[in-house]
C-alpha positions, -999 to +999 in steps of 0.1 A: +160+342+225+120+347+211+105+330+180+076+337+161+045+315+176+040+295+144+078+288+132+093+254+138+119+268+159+086+277+184+066+244+175+099+226+191+110+247+218+147+256+207+165+284+198+166+296+161+207+291+160+199+252+170+225+228+165+215+195+147+218+173+177+198+198+196+168+194+169+169+158+173+169+161+210+140+184+213+121+165+189+128+130+205+117+148+242+083+159+221+074+128+206+081+107+240+057+130+259+032+138+230+030+103+210-007+089+209+005+054+224+018+071+256-005+105+261-042+096+265-054+136+257-074+141+227-048+166+214-018+145+218-018+132+177-021+167+167+007+179+189+030+149+180+021+159+137+032+193+145+067+186+163+073+159+134+065+185+108+088+210+126+114+184+127+117+175+094+116+212+083+145+220+103+161+190+092+159+194+057+172+232+058+190+242+028+228+247+033+244+284+038+240+306+010+210+288-009+175+307-011+155+303+015+120+288+015+091+300+031+084+282+066+053+264+067+022+273+086+016+255+114-016+273+124-038+252+097-057+228+122-056+193+122-041+177+095-062+147+081-054+114+077-058+098+042-072+064+055-081+061+093-085+020+085-056+000+092-038-011+062-047-048+054-014-066+051-020-097+026-007-130+037+012-157+014-013-189+005-009-215+024+005-250+009-033-263+008-046-231-009-022-234-031-024-270-037-061-264-044-055-237-069-034-256-091-057-285-089-087-263-102-066-251-134-059-288-138-092-296-138-104-270-162-073-276-186-085-313-185-120-308-190-112-279-222-090-303-241-115-333-233-143-312-248-126-299-278-114-334-286-146-353-281-167-329-305-141-331-329-138-364-326-176-373-329-177-347-361-150-365-375-166-397-372-198-389-387-214-394-353-223-355-350-232-329-378-206-297-382-230-275-362-221-295-331-188-276-332-206-250-313-203-271-280-165-263-282-167-230-274-168-239-237-137-255-238-117-229-260-127-202-232-114-225-204-080-238-219-068-202-218-072-194-182-062-225-169-031-220-185-026-185-172-036-198-137-009-228-138+017-202-148+011-181-122+018-206-096 
């Protein structure tokens, strides 16, 4: 039985009345033959993509009696990859990195609290004038950042 050249049946090399197990068998056969890891030819990846697209279309068919959808056109050319770079996996921090992170935030917290208390005490006991309270601002900035960093650990 002949099929249209742009039909998913033609892409897998099966008849239009093929059963699901025949579709799977044909896809596996083509996947093993045209997988880029096994086939060094330059068009192997495109043939593999076409076989996979045909397989997904045929395996997601509507049941009998449902409205048929338009079959996809497989002659549109190569499908571009979204991003050809490999995916970079985030590795968990090591114990040393975690302890350095905690130490950094504890140091910032101690610095901020010491700065605020020293400026407030020096103004309270008359050693400094009230305009020196501006020197507390770095401590006020460091403390919330240190606390949020310690909460993340």
